N, C-alpha and C positions, 0 to 999 in steps of 0.2 A: 177585833178585840183580842187583848192578850190575857192569858190566864196563868196565874202562878202555878208552878209545879212543885208540890210539896216534897217530891222524891229527889230533887236535885236543886241546884241553885240557878237553874235556867228558867226563862219565861217562855212558855209554849204558846204558839199562835193558834187561835181559833178565829180565822179571818172573817167568817160570815160574809157580810157585804163589803167590808173594808178592803181596799186594795192599796198596797204600798207601792209607790213608783220608785224604781231604781233607775238612775240615769248614769251612764258612764260617758264622760266627755274625755275623748283621747285625741292627742295630736298624732296625726299619721293614720295609715289604714293598714289592714292586714293583707299583704301582697300574696303570700304563699298559701296555697290550697290547705296545707295541713293546719295553719293557724285559723283559717276560716272554718274548717271542719270542727276544730275544737270549740271555737266560739259558738257555732251553731248548735253543738250538742249541749252546751250549758244554757243557751237561750231556750232550747226546747225543755230542758229540765226545770228551768226557773218559771216557766209559764204558769205552773200550778201555784206558785207563791207570790209572784209580783208582776207588775207591768214594767218590763225591762225596755229601756231605750238606750241605744249606743249612738252617740254623735262623734263623727270623725272630723277633726279640725285639720285643714290643710297645713301641711308643713311649709314653713316659709324659707325654704332652702334656696330660693332665688336671691335672697339678701345676703350680703357678706358679712354684716356686723352682727355679732352674737346677741348683743343687748336689743338691737332692732328686731331681730328674729323672735326673741323671747317676748318683747313688748307687743309685736303684731299678733303672735299666737295668743298672748294673754288677753288681748281685746276680744278675740273670737271666743276664747274660753269663757270670759265673763258674760258674754251675750247668751250662753247656754246653761248658766248655773240656775238651778231652781232648788227650793227647799233648803235642806241642810247639806252644805257641801263638805267634802273630806278630800284632801289633797294627798295623793301618794307621794311620799318625800322620804328620801334616805335618812333624813334627820328627824322624821316623825316618830311617833310612839309605836313600838312594836306591840302587837296584840296577839294573843293566843286565838285559836279558832273559837273557843268558847267566850273569850273577851269580845271578839268581833260580833258573835251571835247576840251577846247582851247588848252591845252598842247599837246594833241595828234595832233590836227590840225597844230599847230606851228612846231612841230617836223616833221610831214610829209612834210613840205616845204623844209627841209634840208636833210632828211634821209628817205629812203623807208622802214626801218626796225626799230621797237622798241622792245627791249628786256626787259621784266619785270622779275625781279629775286625775288624768295621767298626762303629764307634761311631754314636751318634745325631747329630742336628743340632747338639747342643751339645758334642759330643765325648764323652769317656769320664771316669769318676771317677778321682781320684788313686789309689784302691785298684787299679783295673784297670791303670793306668800302672805301678804299683809291682810288680804281680804278673806282668806280661808284659814280660820283659827285651828280647826281639827286637822291633824295630819297623821297619816298612817304609813308605817314603814314595814317592808317585808324583810328587814334586816340591813346589815351593812354592806351586803353584796349588790353589785350592779347587775340589774336584769335588762335584757333587751326589751323595748317597749311592747312588742308583740307578746312576749312571754309574760311580762307583768300583767298585761291585759287578761290573758287566759288564767293566770293564777288568781287574779282578782275575782273573775267570774266563778272559779271553783270555790273560793273562800266565801263568796256571797251565797252560793248554792249550799255549801256546808253549813253556813250560819243558819239558813232557813231549815235545813234538815235537823240541826241541833235544837232549834226552837220549836220544831214540830214534834220532837220526841222520837225521831227516826233513829234506827241503828246504824245509819250511814257513817256517822262519826264514831270511831271506836277509841 
């Protein structure tokens, strides 16, 4: 259950028995130990707020045609989407941390699952772009997919901390 907080414009979580499911569907895997360590740290921190699932989609780098790669990865992505999907896209909407916290709180009122999608190195297929209306951007910069994944995890954690009234976000 979400409870309004009269001292700010944020909605604070009183989870009770309600569990929100956060799913990250990402093309590729975290090869280096330091990315895995960062991911594991945020997985540990997020346990008290949500049920987190990370699904790694195999990169289709054996194909030579970029459109075929995006289409094959897109088929695999679609098979794992649940609830309300949000695509990480450089052309998506930029959110402040507070806006993302409110977005997660708002979605949790209508859906128990939010799926964040991170495409492969060539992006995502037109089908994925058309199927997922909500798009999130971390700005006009290009991030390696491993870094984008860790930044996403941190921002999800920050959103839950904002919504819980914690002092983590200053």
